TIMI-2910 file (N, C-alpha, C, CB; in pm, 1 decimal, decimal comma, always signed):
<rs>
+----------+----------+----------+----------+----------+----------+----------+----------+----------+----------+----------+----------+------+
!      n_x !      n_y !      n_z !     ca_x !     ca_y !     ca_z !      c_x !      c_y !      c_z !     cb_x !     cb_y !     cb_z ! resn !
+----------+----------+----------+----------+----------+----------+----------+----------+----------+----------+----------+----------+------+
! -15288,9 ! +11503,4 !  +4052,7 ! -15188,1 ! +11578,8 !  +4123,8 ! -15165,0 ! +11516,5 !  +4260,1 ! -15229,1 ! +11726,0 !  +4137,2 !  Unk !
! -15041,1 ! +11521,2 !  +4304,3 ! -15003,8 ! +11464,3 !  +4433,7 ! -14957,5 ! +11575,9 !  +4525,7 ! -14893,0 ! +11356,7 !  +4417,9 !  Unk !
! -15007,0 ! +11573,9 !  +4645,7 ! -14960,3 ! +11668,7 !  +4747,5 ! -14891,1 ! +11591,8 !  +4858,2 ! -15078,0 ! +11753,1 !  +4804,7 !  Unk !
! -14773,8 ! +11641,8 !  +4896,4 ! -14695,3 ! +11580,7 !  +5003,3 ! -14668,1 ! +11685,9 !  +5108,5 ! -14562,3 ! +11520,3 !  +4949,3 !  Unk !
! -14696,3 ! +11652,9 !  +5232,7 ! -14674,8 ! +11747,9 !  +5342,0 ! -14592,2 ! +11680,8 !  +5450,2 ! -14809,8 ! +11799,1 !  +5399,6 !  Unk !
! -14473,0 ! +11734,1 !  +5472,6 ! -14383,9 ! +11679,2 !  +5574,6 ! -14408,7 ! +11746,4 !  +5709,9 ! -14236,6 ! +11696,6 !  +5532,5 !  Unk !
! -14376,3 ! +11673,5 !  +5815,2 ! -14382,8 ! +11727,8 !  +5949,7 ! -14286,6 ! +11649,2 !  +6037,9 ! -14528,0 ! +11722,4 !  +6005,8 !  Unk !
! -14259,8 ! +11703,7 !  +6156,9 ! -14178,0 ! +11631,6 !  +6253,5 ! -14036,9 ! +11682,6 !  +6268,8 ! -14172,6 ! +11490,9 !  +6216,4 !  Unk !
! -13997,8 ! +11779,2 !  +6187,5 ! -13863,4 ! +11833,4 !  +6201,5 ! -13850,4 ! +11916,4 !  +6327,9 ! -13827,2 ! +11917,3 !  +6080,2 !  Unk !
! -13726,6 ! +11953,8 !  +6359,2 ! -13704,0 ! +12035,7 !  +6477,2 ! -13558,9 ! +12033,8 !  +6518,7 ! -13790,7 ! +11988,9 !  +6591,3 !  Unk !
! -13535,7 ! +12082,2 !  +6639,1 ! -13400,7 ! +12088,2 !  +6695,1 ! -13381,6 ! +11973,3 !  +6792,9 ! -13375,2 ! +12224,4 !  +6764,9 !  Unk !
! -13271,8 ! +11901,6 !  +6776,9 ! -13243,3 ! +11788,3 !  +6864,4 ! -13093,6 ! +11783,4 !  +6891,4 ! -13292,7 ! +11654,8 !  +6801,6 !  Unk !
! -13056,4 ! +11733,9 !  +7006,5 ! -12915,0 ! +11718,8 !  +7038,8 ! -12856,4 ! +11595,9 !  +6970,6 ! -12895,5 ! +11709,5 !  +7190,2 !  Unk !
! -12727,9 ! +11599,9 !  +6948,5 ! -12659,6 ! +11484,5 !  +6890,6 ! -12686,1 ! +11360,5 !  +6976,1 ! -12507,1 ! +11511,1 !  +6878,5 !  Unk !
! -12712,3 ! +11249,3 !  +6908,0 ! -12746,1 ! +11125,5 !  +6975,4 ! -12894,9 ! +11106,5 !  +6995,8 ! -12677,7 ! +11120,0 !  +7106,3 !  Unk !
! -12971,7 ! +11209,7 !  +6969,5 ! -13115,6 ! +11202,0 !  +6988,1 ! -13187,9 ! +11141,5 !  +6869,0 ! -13170,2 ! +11338,2 !  +7015,6 !  Unk !
! -13320,8 ! +11144,7 !  +6876,8 ! -13405,4 ! +11083,1 !  +6774,6 ! -13516,5 ! +11177,8 !  +6731,7 ! -13465,1 ! +10951,8 !  +6826,4 !  Unk !
! -13561,3 ! +11159,2 !  +6609,4 ! -13677,2 ! +11229,7 !  +6556,7 ! -13750,3 ! +11135,3 !  +6462,5 ! -13635,8 ! +11362,0 !  +6484,0 !  Unk !
! -13878,6 ! +11159,9 !  +6446,8 ! -13955,5 ! +11088,1 !  +6345,5 ! -14020,7 ! +11189,6 !  +6253,9 ! -14062,3 ! +10995,1 !  +6410,3 !  Unk !
! -13988,0 ! +11180,2 !  +6126,4 ! -14051,5 ! +11263,7 !  +6026,0 ! -14169,7 ! +11190,1 !  +5966,1 ! -13951,3 ! +11303,9 !  +5916,5 !  Unk !
! -14271,4 ! +11266,5 !  +5931,6 ! -14389,5 ! +11210,6 !  +5866,4 ! -14413,7 ! +11283,8 !  +5735,3 ! -14514,1 ! +11220,3 !  +5958,6 !  Unk !
! -14470,0 ! +11211,4 !  +5641,2 ! -14507,8 ! +11270,4 !  +5513,0 ! -14645,9 ! +11219,0 !  +5478,1 ! -14404,1 ! +11236,4 !  +5400,3 !  Unk !
! -14741,3 ! +11308,9 !  +5477,4 ! -14878,0 ! +11273,8 !  +5442,9 ! -14900,2 ! +11301,5 !  +5295,3 ! -14979,5 ! +11352,1 !  +5529,7 !  Unk !
! -14951,4 ! +11201,3 !  +5225,3 ! -14972,3 ! +11213,3 !  +5081,0 ! -15120,3 ! +11215,0 !  +5049,1 ! -14903,3 ! +11098,7 !  +5006,3 !  Unk !
! -15154,9 ! +11289,1 !  +4945,0 ! -15294,1 ! +11292,7 !  +4901,3 ! -15297,5 ! +11316,8 !  +4751,0 ! -15374,3 ! +11402,8 !  +4977,3 !  Unk !
! -15408,3 ! +11284,1 !  +4691,2 ! -15429,4 ! +11319,5 !  +4552,3 ! -15414,9 ! +11205,7 !  +4453,5 ! -15336,8 ! +11425,0 !  +4515,9 !  Unk !
! -15333,5 ! +11105,9 !  +4482,8 ! -15317,5 ! +10993,5 !  +4391,1 ! -15303,9 ! +10865,5 !  +4471,1 ! -15194,9 ! +11013,7 !  +4298,7 !  Unk !
! -15296,4 ! +10755,4 !  +4398,6 ! -15281,3 ! +10626,1 !  +4463,7 ! -15146,2 ! +10619,2 !  +4533,0 ! -15296,3 ! +10511,2 !  +4362,1 !  Unk !
! -15150,2 ! +10611,2 !  +4662,4 ! -15027,7 ! +10613,5 !  +4740,9 ! -14963,1 ! +10476,5 !  +4748,1 ! -15055,9 ! +10664,4 !  +4880,3 !  Unk !
! -15044,9 ! +10373,7 !  +4755,9 ! -14991,4 ! +10240,1 !  +4781,7 ! -14901,9 ! +10190,3 !  +4669,7 ! -15104,0 ! +10142,7 !  +4802,7 !  Unk !
! -14917,5 ! +10243,3 !  +4548,4 ! -14835,9 ! +10196,9 !  +4436,4 ! -14713,7 ! +10284,0 !  +4412,6 ! -14918,9 ! +10192,0 !  +4311,2 !  Unk !
! -14694,7 ! +10384,7 !  +4494,2 ! -14583,5 ! +10478,2 !  +4474,8 ! -14457,4 ! +10428,6 !  +4543,2 ! -14620,3 ! +10616,6 !  +4527,7 !  Unk !
! -14345,1 ! +10460,9 !  +4482,8 ! -14218,1 ! +10448,5 !  +4553,2 ! -14200,4 ! +10578,1 !  +4632,1 ! -14096,6 ! +10422,5 !  +4453,5 !  Unk !
! -14187,3 ! +10562,9 !  +4763,1 ! -14176,5 ! +10679,4 !  +4850,6 ! -14034,6 ! +10691,4 !  +4903,3 ! -14276,9 ! +10670,0 !  +4967,4 !  Unk !
! -13988,8 ! +10813,7 !  +4913,6 ! -13852,8 ! +10830,5 !  +4959,9 ! -13832,6 ! +10960,2 !  +5035,5 ! -13758,8 ! +10824,4 !  +4844,6 !  Unk !
! -13716,5 ! +10969,2 !  +5094,5 ! -13673,1 ! +11090,0 !  +5164,3 ! -13538,7 ! +11134,5 !  +5106,5 ! -13662,4 ! +11065,3 !  +5318,6 !  Unk !
! -13528,3 ! +11263,8 !  +5088,1 ! -13403,4 ! +11326,3 !  +5046,1 ! -13373,2 ! +11438,2 !  +5144,9 ! -13412,1 ! +11380,7 !  +4898,4 !  Unk !
! -13251,3 ! +11488,2 !  +5142,3 ! -13217,8 ! +11600,5 !  +5229,2 ! -13120,8 ! +11694,3 !  +5159,7 ! -13158,2 ! +11550,8 !  +5361,4 !  Unk !
! -13123,5 ! +11817,4 !  +5204,1 ! -13033,4 ! +11917,0 !  +5149,3 ! -12978,5 ! +12001,9 !  +5263,0 ! -13105,0 ! +12004,8 !  +5044,1 !  Unk !
! -12848,3 ! +11989,8 !  +5283,5 ! -12780,5 ! +12068,5 !  +5385,5 ! -12741,6 ! +12203,8 !  +5326,7 ! -12655,7 ! +11993,8 !  +5439,6 !  Unk !
! -12719,5 ! +12302,8 !  +5411,5 ! -12681,8 ! +12436,1 !  +5362,5 ! -12558,0 ! +12429,7 !  +5274,3 ! -12657,1 ! +12531,3 !  +5479,8 !  Unk !
! -12568,5 ! +12488,3 !  +5155,4 ! -12455,2 ! +12494,1 !  +5065,3 ! -12425,3 ! +12364,8 !  +4992,2 ! -12336,7 ! +12534,7 !  +5140,1 !  Unk !
! -12512,9 ! +12264,2 !  +5008,2 ! -12488,9 ! +12135,4 !  +4942,6 ! -12605,4 ! +12098,8 !  +4852,8 ! -12465,7 ! +12025,0 !  +5046,5 !  Unk !
! -12580,5 ! +12000,8 !  +4766,9 ! -12686,6 ! +11954,0 !  +4678,8 ! -12780,8 ! +11859,7 !  +4753,9 ! -12627,2 ! +11883,6 !  +4555,5 !  Unk !
! -12900,5 ! +11846,4 !  +4701,5 ! -12996,0 ! +11752,4 !  +4759,1 ! -12943,8 ! +11610,6 !  +4740,0 ! -13136,6 ! +11768,7 !  +4694,6 !  Unk !
! -12955,2 ! +11529,1 !  +4844,0 ! -12905,5 ! +11392,9 !  +4836,7 ! -13010,5 ! +11293,0 !  +4883,6 ! -12779,1 ! +11378,6 !  +4919,2 !  Unk !
! -12997,2 ! +11173,0 !  +4832,2 ! -13086,8 ! +11064,1 !  +4868,0 ! -13060,2 ! +11019,1 !  +5011,0 ! -13070,7 ! +10946,5 !  +4770,7 !  Unk !
! -13168,7 ! +10987,1 !  +5082,1 ! -13156,7 ! +10935,1 !  +5218,4 ! -13211,1 ! +10792,7 !  +5227,1 ! -13231,1 ! +11026,4 !  +5317,5 !  Unk !
! -13336,4 ! +10773,8 !  +5187,1 ! -13398,6 ! +10641,9 !  +5199,4 ! -13517,6 ! +10633,2 !  +5104,7 ! -13442,9 ! +10614,5 !  +5345,9 !  Unk !
! -13553,6 ! +10509,6 !  +5067,0 ! -13668,4 ! +10489,0 !  +4980,6 ! -13731,9 ! +10354,8 !  +5008,5 ! -13628,4 ! +10499,3 !  +4834,1 !  Unk !
! -13859,6 ! +10347,1 !  +4977,3 ! -13935,8 ! +10224,8 !  +4995,7 ! -14019,7 ! +10199,9 !  +4871,1 ! -14025,1 ! +10233,1 !  +5122,1 !  Unk !
! -13997,5 ! +10084,5 !  +4806,4 ! -14074,6 ! +10051,2 !  +4687,7 ! -14205,3 !  +9985,5 !  +4727,5 ! -13994,7 !  +9959,6 !  +4594,7 !  Unk !
! -14309,8 ! +10018,0 !  +4654,3 ! -14439,1 !  +9958,9 !  +4688,4 ! -14441,3 !  +9810,9 !  +4656,3 ! -14552,0 ! +10029,9 !  +4614,4 !  Unk !
! -14365,6 !  +9772,3 !  +4553,1 ! -14365,7 !  +9633,9 !  +4508,7 ! -14265,4 !  +9554,1 !  +4589,4 ! -14334,2 !  +9624,4 !  +4359,1 !  Unk !
! -14313,4 !  +9471,0 !  +4676,0 ! -14224,4 !  +9387,4 !  +4755,4 ! -14173,4 !  +9454,9 !  +4879,8 ! -14109,6 !  +9344,4 !  +4673,3 !  Unk !
! -14197,7 !  +9584,4 !  +4889,0 ! -14158,8 !  +9656,1 !  +5008,8 ! -14009,6 !  +9673,6 !  +5027,3 ! -14212,9 !  +9587,4 !  +5125,1 !  Unk !
! -13929,6 !  +9662,9 !  +4919,6 ! -13785,6 !  +9678,5 !  +4933,5 ! -13751,6 !  +9818,8 !  +4982,2 ! -13715,1 !  +9649,6 !  +4800,5 !  Unk !
! -13650,0 !  +9825,0 !  +5066,1 ! -13605,3 !  +9954,2 !  +5116,2 ! -13458,6 !  +9976,7 !  +5081,2 ! -13626,4 !  +9963,4 !  +5268,1 !  Unk !
! -13422,8 ! +10101,9 !  +5068,7 ! -13288,0 ! +10140,3 !  +5031,1 ! -13245,5 ! +10257,9 !  +5118,2 ! -13279,8 ! +10176,3 !  +4879,9 !  Unk !
! -13117,8 ! +10260,3 !  +5153,0 ! -13065,1 ! +10365,7 !  +5238,5 ! -12931,3 ! +10415,7 !  +5186,0 ! -13050,3 ! +10315,8 !  +5382,4 !  Unk !
! -12908,5 ! +10542,8 !  +5208,3 ! -12774,6 ! +10597,1 !  +5183,9 ! -12679,2 ! +10537,8 !  +5287,9 ! -12774,7 ! +10754,8 !  +5190,2 !  Unk !
! -12555,8 ! +10518,0 !  +5249,4 ! -12458,4 ! +10459,8 !  +5341,5 ! -12445,7 ! +10543,0 !  +5469,4 ! -12321,9 ! +10447,7 !  +5273,1 !  Unk !
! -12462,3 ! +10671,8 !  +5457,2 ! -12442,4 ! +10761,0 !  +5571,6 ! -12548,9 ! +10745,0 !  +5680,2 ! -12440,8 ! +10903,9 !  +5524,3 !  Unk !
! -12661,6 ! +10682,4 !  +5645,7 ! -12769,3 ! +10669,1 !  +5744,3 ! -12802,3 ! +10524,4 !  +5776,7 ! -12893,2 ! +10738,4 !  +5694,5 !  Unk !
! -12739,9 ! +10430,0 !  +5709,0 ! -12768,4 ! +10288,5 !  +5735,2 ! -12744,7 ! +10254,8 !  +5881,1 ! -12682,2 ! +10198,5 !  +5646,1 !  Unk !
! -12839,9 ! +10181,5 !  +5938,5 ! -12828,1 ! +10141,8 !  +6077,8 ! -12879,2 ! +10245,9 !  +6175,1 ! -12686,6 ! +10111,1 !  +6108,9 !  Unk !
! -12905,8 ! +10366,2 !  +6126,5 ! -12955,1 ! +10473,6 !  +6214,1 ! -13095,8 ! +10519,2 !  +6175,5 ! -12859,8 ! +10592,9 !  +6209,7 !  Unk !
! -13125,2 ! +10520,5 !  +6047,0 ! -13254,6 ! +10566,5 !  +5998,0 ! -13335,9 ! +10447,7 !  +5947,1 ! -13236,7 ! +10672,0 !  +5886,4 !  Unk !
! -13467,7 ! +10457,9 !  +5961,4 ! -13557,7 ! +10355,1 !  +5910,3 ! -13675,7 ! +10421,2 !  +5841,2 ! -13606,2 ! +10262,1 !  +6024,1 !  Unk !
! -13703,3 ! +10377,8 !  +5719,0 ! -13819,7 ! +10427,7 !  +5647,5 ! -13932,0 ! +10326,0 !  +5661,8 ! -13786,9 ! +10454,6 !  +5497,5 !  Unk !
! -14051,7 ! +10376,6 !  +5683,0 ! -14168,4 ! +10288,1 !  +5691,1 ! -14287,5 ! +10361,4 !  +5632,1 ! -14197,2 ! +10244,0 !  +5838,9 !  Unk !
! -14392,0 ! +10286,7 !  +5603,9 ! -14510,5 ! +10348,5 !  +5544,8 ! -14635,2 ! +10282,1 !  +5597,8 ! -14506,5 ! +10339,9 !  +5391,9 !  Unk !
! -14740,1 ! +10360,5 !  +5600,4 ! -14872,4 ! +10311,9 !  +5638,9 ! -14965,1 ! +10347,7 !  +5524,3 ! -14921,8 ! +10374,2 !  +5776,5 !  Unk !
! -14991,7 ! +10249,8 !  +5437,9 ! -15073,5 ! +10277,5 !  +5319,6 ! -15216,0 ! +10314,6 !  +5357,0 ! -15074,7 ! +10157,2 !  +5226,8 !  Unk !
! -15264,6 ! +10264,3 !  +5468,1 ! -15400,2 ! +10297,9 !  +5511,2 ! -15411,9 ! +10445,9 !  +5546,9 ! -15440,7 ! +10211,8 !  +5631,0 !  Unk !
! -15300,6 ! +10503,3 !  +5591,5 ! -15300,1 ! +10644,5 !  +5629,3 ! -15235,0 ! +10732,7 !  +5523,7 ! -15228,6 ! +10662,4 !  +5761,2 !  Unk !
! -15193,0 ! +10671,0 !  +5412,4 ! -15122,6 ! +10747,2 !  +5307,6 ! -15005,9 ! +10826,2 !  +5365,5 ! -15219,6 ! +10842,9 !  +5236,2 !  Unk !
! -14929,8 ! +10762,0 !  +5451,0 ! -14821,7 ! +10830,9 !  +5520,9 ! -14694,3 ! +10748,0 !  +5517,0 ! -14861,3 ! +10860,4 !  +5666,0 !  Unk !
! -14584,0 ! +10815,8 !  +5497,1 ! -14452,8 ! +10752,0 !  +5504,2 ! -14374,5 ! +10821,2 !  +5615,5 ! -14376,4 ! +10760,3 !  +5366,1 !  Unk !
! -14293,6 ! +10743,2 !  +5684,4 ! -14220,2 ! +10792,8 !  +5799,8 ! -14069,8 ! +10775,4 !  +5778,8 ! -14265,5 ! +10720,1 !  +5927,7 !  Unk !
! -13995,1 ! +10859,0 !  +5845,8 ! -13850,8 ! +10840,4 !  +5854,9 ! -13814,1 ! +10847,9 !  +6002,9 ! -13772,3 ! +10948,2 !  +5769,7 !  Unk !
! -13776,4 ! +10732,5 !  +6056,8 ! -13735,7 ! +10725,2 !  +6196,0 ! -13584,6 ! +10746,5 !  +6199,8 ! -13777,0 ! +10587,9 !  +6261,4 !  Unk !
! -13543,3 ! +10848,1 !  +6271,8 ! -13401,2 ! +10885,1 !  +6275,2 ! -13347,5 ! +10871,3 !  +6417,1 ! -13380,3 ! +11029,9 !  +6223,4 !  Unk !
! -13249,1 ! +10786,1 !  +6432,9 ! -13186,4 ! +10763,4 !  +6562,4 ! -13038,2 ! +10799,4 !  +6554,3 ! -13204,8 ! +10616,2 !  +6607,6 !  Unk !
! -12978,6 ! +10815,1 !  +6671,1 ! -12834,6 ! +10845,8 !  +6680,6 ! -12797,4 ! +10960,9 !  +6587,9 ! -12750,0 ! +10721,0 !  +6646,1 !  Unk !
! -12873,4 ! +11066,0 !  +6595,2 ! -12852,9 ! +11178,7 !  +6503,6 ! -12718,9 ! +11245,8 !  +6528,0 ! -12965,5 ! +11281,0 !  +6518,3 !  Unk !
! -12662,3 ! +11294,3 !  +6418,6 ! -12532,6 ! +11360,4 !  +6420,5 ! -12547,9 ! +11502,6 !  +6366,7 ! -12428,6 ! +11280,7 !  +6337,3 !  Unk !
! -12458,4 ! +11591,3 !  +6402,8 ! -12466,9 ! +11727,9 !  +6348,6 ! -12468,0 ! +11730,2 !  +6196,2 ! -12350,5 ! +11811,4 !  +6399,4 !  Unk !
! -12400,4 ! +11636,1 !  +6134,0 ! -12397,8 ! +11632,3 !  +5986,8 ! -12529,5 ! +11587,0 !  +5926,3 ! -12287,6 ! +11540,8 !  +5939,4 !  Unk !
! -12624,9 ! +11546,1 !  +6008,9 ! -12759,6 ! +11514,8 !  +5959,3 ! -12845,3 ! +11640,1 !  +5946,3 ! -12828,3 ! +11414,8 !  +6052,3 !  Unk !
! -12794,5 ! +11752,7 !  +5991,1 ! -12867,8 ! +11878,6 !  +5980,5 ! -12895,6 ! +11911,1 !  +5834,6 ! -12789,3 ! +11993,2 !  +6046,9 !  Unk !
! -13023,6 ! +11931,7 !  +5802,9 ! -13063,8 ! +11956,8 !  +5664,9 ! -13214,0 ! +11981,1 !  +5660,0 ! -13024,2 ! +11838,1 !  +5573,0 !  Unk !
! -13258,5 ! +12025,4 !  +5544,6 ! -13401,4 ! +12023,3 !  +5515,7 ! -13431,0 ! +11887,4 !  +5453,4 ! -13444,4 ! +12142,5 !  +5420,2 !  Unk !
! -13527,5 ! +11818,1 !  +5508,8 ! -13563,9 ! +11684,6 !  +5462,6 ! -13689,7 ! +11694,4 !  +5377,4 ! -13585,5 ! +11587,7 !  +5582,3 !  Unk !
! -13681,5 ! +11634,3 !  +5259,4 ! -13789,8 ! +11639,6 !  +5162,8 ! -13847,9 ! +11500,8 !  +5140,4 ! -13741,0 ! +11699,1 !  +5030,7 !  Unk !
! -13978,0 ! +11495,7 !  +5135,8 ! -14048,0 ! +11373,1 !  +5099,4 ! -14061,8 ! +11367,2 !  +4947,5 ! -14187,5 ! +11365,7 !  +5168,2 !  Unk !
! -14049,7 ! +11248,0 !  +4892,9 ! -14058,2 ! +11228,3 !  +4747,9 ! -14149,6 ! +11111,7 !  +4717,3 ! -13918,5 ! +11204,5 !  +4686,7 !  Unk !
! -14231,0 ! +11129,0 !  +4614,2 ! -14314,2 ! +11020,5 !  +4564,4 ! -14284,7 ! +11002,5 !  +4415,5 ! -14466,4 ! +11049,2 !  +4589,2 !  Unk !
! -14257,0 ! +10880,6 !  +4376,5 ! -14233,5 ! +10847,6 !  +4236,1 ! -14351,7 ! +10765,0 !  +4187,3 ! -14098,0 ! +10770,1 !  +4216,6 !  Unk !
! -14431,3 ! +10825,5 !  +4100,9 ! -14552,4 ! +10760,7 !  +4051,0 ! -14552,3 ! +10771,0 !  +3898,9 ! -14681,7 ! +10825,8 !  +4112,2 !  Unk !
! -14554,1 ! +10655,4 !  +3832,4 ! -14555,3 ! +10653,2 !  +3685,6 ! -14443,9 ! +10740,5 !  +3627,6 ! -14691,6 ! +10700,4 !  +3632,8 !  Unk !
! -14325,4 ! +10727,1 !  +3683,7 ! -14204,7 ! +10795,5 !  +3636,4 ! -14208,0 ! +10946,0 !  +3660,3 ! -14185,3 ! +10768,8 !  +3489,5 !  Unk !
! -14300,8 ! +10994,5 !  +3739,1 ! -14307,4 ! +11136,7 !  +3771,7 ! -14271,5 ! +11154,4 !  +3918,7 ! -14449,0 ! +11195,4 !  +3741,2 !  Unk !
! -14181,8 ! +11247,5 !  +3944,7 ! -14142,3 ! +11277,9 !  +4080,9 ! -14226,1 ! +11391,0 !  +4138,1 ! -13994,8 ! +11313,8 !  +4086,6 !  Unk !
! -14272,0 ! +11370,1 !  +4259,5 ! -14343,8 ! +11472,5 !  +4333,0 ! -14266,3 ! +11501,7 !  +4461,3 ! -14490,6 ! +11428,0 !  +4363,8 !  Unk !
! -14269,7 ! +11629,3 !  +4502,2 ! -14191,7 ! +11671,0 !  +4619,0 ! -14275,6 ! +11748,7 !  +4717,8 ! -14073,1 ! +11754,7 !  +4576,2 !  Unk !
! -14243,0 ! +11730,1 !  +4845,6 ! -14299,2 ! +11815,2 !  +4947,4 ! -14214,0 ! +11940,7 !  +4960,1 ! -14309,2 ! +11740,9 !  +5081,6 !  Unk !
! -14254,8 ! +12029,0 !  +5050,9 ! -14182,5 ! +12155,1 !  +5068,6 ! -14067,4 ! +12143,0 !  +5167,4 ! -14277,4 ! +12263,1 !  +5114,9 !  Unk !
! -14062,0 ! +12033,6 !  +5239,7 ! -13949,5 ! +12008,3 !  +5328,4 ! -13976,2 ! +12043,9 !  +5473,3 ! -13831,4 ! +12083,6 !  +5280,9 !  Unk !
! -13898,5 ! +11979,9 !  +5560,1 ! -13902,8 ! +12010,0 !  +5702,3 ! -13758,8 ! +12014,0 !  +5753,0 ! -13988,7 ! +11904,2 !  +5781,0 !  Unk !
! -13729,4 ! +12113,7 !  +5835,7 ! -13592,2 ! +12136,9 !  +5879,4 ! -13558,6 ! +12053,0 !  +6001,7 ! -13570,4 ! +12284,5 !  +5909,7 !  Unk !
! -13446,9 ! +11984,0 !  +5993,5 ! -13391,5 ! +11909,7 !  +6106,1 ! -13257,0 ! +11971,6 !  +6141,8 ! -13376,8 ! +11757,2 !  +6072,5 !  Unk !
! -13244,1 ! +12011,8 !  +6267,1 ! -13119,3 ! +12070,3 !  +6314,6 ! -13067,2 ! +11987,5 !  +6431,1 ! -13139,2 ! +12218,6 !  +6356,7 !  Unk !
! -12945,3 ! +11938,1 !  +6417,0 ! -12883,8 ! +11855,6 !  +6521,5 ! -12769,0 ! +11934,6 !  +6582,1 ! -12833,8 ! +11717,8 !  +6464,7 !  Unk !
! -12781,3 ! +11963,3 !  +6710,4 ! -12677,0 ! +12040,8 !  +6778,3 ! -12573,9 ! +11948,2 !  +6841,4 ! -12738,6 ! +12132,4 !  +6885,6 !  Unk !
! -12451,2 ! +11995,1 !  +6845,9 ! -12342,3 ! +11912,8 !  +6901,8 ! -12328,2 ! +11933,7 !  +7051,0 ! -12209,8 ! +11944,7 !  +6832,9 !  Unk !
+----------+----------+----------+----------+----------+----------+----------+----------+----------+----------+----------+----------+------+
</rs>
């Protein structure tokens, strides 16, 4: 079983920055594809960023490219989402995701609110 716990959300003004963290436990973290998704009020959950364990390739949604950066520390079993130049439309609950052996695991989410 995999447990994912997000932290770092909060209220920030437009143009500001936040760093989200996701601590993983329970399974081999270094071989997992780790990602972040978000869900805004009244909208479906959408992909934000991901990092593959193999080769370290990273992927971003077009809406966050150039502003958000995903990184991971395998020694700490933690994945981060560095968010810069935040916009009100980035307001959402952000969820950490781990893909291990074709099984998706999810955290409970952390709320990010960007005020204009």
